[in-house]
N, C-alpha and C positions, 0 to 999 in steps of 0.2 A: 576489661582492658587486656587481660592475659589472652582471651579468646581472639581479640583483634590482632594482637601481636603474633600469635601462633599462626593465624590465618595469613598474614602478610609474609611471614617467614616461609610458609608452605609454597609460595609462588616461586617460580624459577628466577634465578639471578640473571637478568638480561640488561643490556645496555639501554641508554636513554633513547636512542633511535628506535630500538625494538619496542620499547615501552610506548613511545608515541605512536608507532605503527599499530600497536595493539589497541590503544585508545581509538584510533581512527577506524580500525576494523569493527569495533563495537558499534559505531554509528551507522554501519551498513550504508556507505556513501552512494552506492549505485541505486539502491532502493530510494534513499532520500532524494537523490537527483530526480528520479521519476516523479516522486510526490511533489517536489517543488515545481517541476515542469507543469504538472496538471494544475497546481495552484497559480502559476504564472498565467496560464491560459485562462483560468477563472477570473483572475484580476483584470486582464485585458478585456474579456468579454463583458464583465460587469461594470467596467469603468464608464463614467460619464464622458462627455465629449472632451473634457480637459484631462488628459492622462497625466497623473502626478508621479513624476519619476522618483522623488524622494520617498513618497509613500509606498511605491512599488518595491523599492530596495529594502525599506524597513519591514515590509510585509514578508518578503521572501526570506530575509534573515531570521525573522521570528519563527516562521514556519519551519525553516531548516533546523533551527535549534531544537524545536519541538520534535521534529522527525528523528534527529540524532538521539535525543533523550529517550524517546519511546523505544527506539531500536535497542538502545543500551539496556533499558530496564527489562525488555523482553528477553534478552540474553541472560540477564541476572536471574530471572525467574526460571528459565529453561536450562540452566547450567548443568543440572544432573542428567536430564534427558539428552542434551546435546552431547554429553560424554559417551552416550550409548550408541550414537549413530556415526558412521564413517564420514558422512558429508559435513558434519558439524563438530566432530571431535577435536579439530584443530583450532577452533575459535578461542579467543583469549582466555575465557574462564575455564573451560575443561582442560585446556593445555597448560593452565596455571601461569600464563604470562601476566595475568592480573588477578588480584584477589577479589573475593566477593565484596568486601568493604570498598575497595578502590572503585570498582565498577558501579556499585550502588550509589556512592557519593557523586560520581561523575554523571550518572544518568539522572538522578534527582536534581542535581544542579542545573543541567541542561534544560530540563522540563520547567523548573522554577524560573530560570532566567528567560526562557522562551515565552512563558506565559506573561511575565512582567513586561517584557519587551512588546508583546502584542497589545497588552492592555493599555500601555501608556503611549506607545508610538504608532499604533494602528487604530484599533477601536475595541470596545468591550465585547461586541458580538463575536468578533473573530477570536478573541481570547476565550470566550465561553465555549465556542466550538472546539477550540484546542483542548480545553479541559475535558470535553466529551471524548475526544480522541484518547487522551491519557487514561481515563477511567475505562472506556470501552475496550481499548486494545490491551492495556497492561493488567488491569484488575479483573476484567471479565473474559475476554477472548483467550488470553494466554493460559490462565489456570484451567479454563474449561476444556482445553485441548486434550487433556488426559482423562476427561470425564464424559464427554459427549461429542458426537460428530456434528451436532448443531453449532459447535463453536465456529465453524466456517461461516455460517450465516450471520452469527453475532459479530464476528470480526469484520465482515464485509461492510458493516455500518460505519465504524470509525475509519475503515480503510477507504471509504468513498468520500470522506469529508474534505480532503485537501482542496479540490477545485471549488467546493462550496466556501471554504475559508478564503481562498483567493478572491472569490466574487464579493464576499462580505467585506473584505479588506478595502476594496475600492468603492463599492456601492453602499456599504453599511446597512444592507437589508438583504433579505432572501426573497428573490422573485422567481418567476416561472423558469427563466433561463438557468438559474442556479440549480434548481431541482432537476432539470434535464441533465446537467453535467454530473450531478450526484448519481442519478439513475444509471447513466452510461457506465460509470466506473463501478457502481455497485454490482450490476449484472455481469460485467466483464470479469470480475474476480472469480466467479464460480467455475467456468471452464478453465481458467488459468490455474487456479489452485488445485482443482481436482485433477488436472493433468500432472501437476507436481506430486500430488498424493499418490497417484497411480504409479508413477515412476519410482517412488521411494517407499512403497507400501510395506515392504519387508522391514526396512529400517524403522519406519514409524511404529510398526507392530512390536519390534524388539524394544523400543523405548517406551511403549505403553501410550503412544499418542493415538487417540481414537479418530483418525481421519476416516471418511466414509469407506474407502477401499480396504481399510483394515478390518472393519466390522462386517463388511460385505465383500469378501474376496472374489466372488464370481463376477462382480462388476456390473450387474444389471441396473441397480439403482444409480450407481455412479454414472454409467453411460447415459441413462435417462436424464439425469440432472444436467450433464454437460450439454446435451442437445436442447433441453427445455430453456436453459438460460441463454444459450446462443440464439435460439429462435426469438426469445423475448428481447434480446439486445438489438436485433435488427430494426424493428419498428421504433424502439426507444431512441436509437441512435439517429433516426430520421426526424424525431420530434422537434429539434430546433428549427427545422425548415418551416414548421407550422406556427412558430411563436411570432406574433406580430412585431414588426420593426426589428427583427433580429438580423435579417439579411436584406440587401436590396435584391431586385428581381433576378438579375443575371448571376450574382454571387450565390444566391439561394439555390438556383438550379445546379450550379457547379457542386455545391455541397451535397445536394440531394443525390446526384449521380455518383459522386465520389464515396459518400457514406454507404450507399446501396451496394456498390461493388465491394467495398471493404467488409460490409456485413455478410454478404454472400460468401466471400472468401473465408471469413471466420467460421461461418456456419458449416461450410463444406468440410473444413479441417476438423470441426467438432464432430460431425457425423462420421467421418472416417475413423477418428479416434474411438468413438463410441462403438462402432461396429467391430473394429479390430481387437480392442481391449488389449493392446500390446504396448510395451514400453516405447518402442520405436514410434508408433503413431501418437502416443502421449507427448513424446518429446517434440514431434513436429507441430502438434497443437500448441505446446508451450512457446515454441519459436514464433508461430503465427500470432499468438496473443501479445507477445512483447513487441512485435512490429506493429500490430494493429493499433495499440493504445496511443503511442505518440503521433501516429499519422492521423487518427481521427481527431485528436485535439489540435494538431497543426492545421488540419483542414477547417476546423471551426474558426480558428484565429484568422487565417488568411482569407476566408470568405465572409467574415463578419463585416457588417456595414461600417 
């Protein structure tokens, strides 16, 4: 009890509005929005002919709660390393706007409520996938970041589950189309996160986070992986075109052309970043990646039969 009291007293004295803003910041709303967006696309693409509006709303609310909770628990775990990096030192925990206990209770509560919400108002399969996200991201990926560069590959698995969860929320099954969405997001993460890792490799090194550019400063393996995953992403992003009954004929061709152009654009940016090995080109790749993702999912939705 004394430890908890001392911990809370160690936080800064801030107003209610600042406190609420700190809780909101813990949830990483911009990242959560992207995850919910891919989930919404998955729901629509996996939905049978009768789109259920109430089920869609419940699914997105449950997934959003889960995304908020996972983001919060990630920051709870990384509070000490966050304090060592300029880009994260002002987050609620290292800046002492919130205490460890406050953030932990908040994060656990969001995850528990999100899981219960999905289990009772959506379906058990989606709730089970949500549990994999919690375990994979919070209990595996996050602690492994200071132990091995393989954490990126491990974290890419729960990171690619949101569109799969959206699909199962509407279809209550995992079919070929769901795996295609999973694969697109899984492969996309590598160039995206490796670009971030290259931009902030000095800060990651200072905090003891073993991203690939930290353990391999010359960047040869990093560059190779960026290009390899961008190359793999191109044919995988075209795979929905070959799934039976996914598109009608004209819409399928529109998707094929659009996804091809997007994939070539992403691959070109990846090759440039890999060749240059500069922060400037890594930042350009990051920008391309954050534009690519919503467009490819929007293209899937608007060309779906």
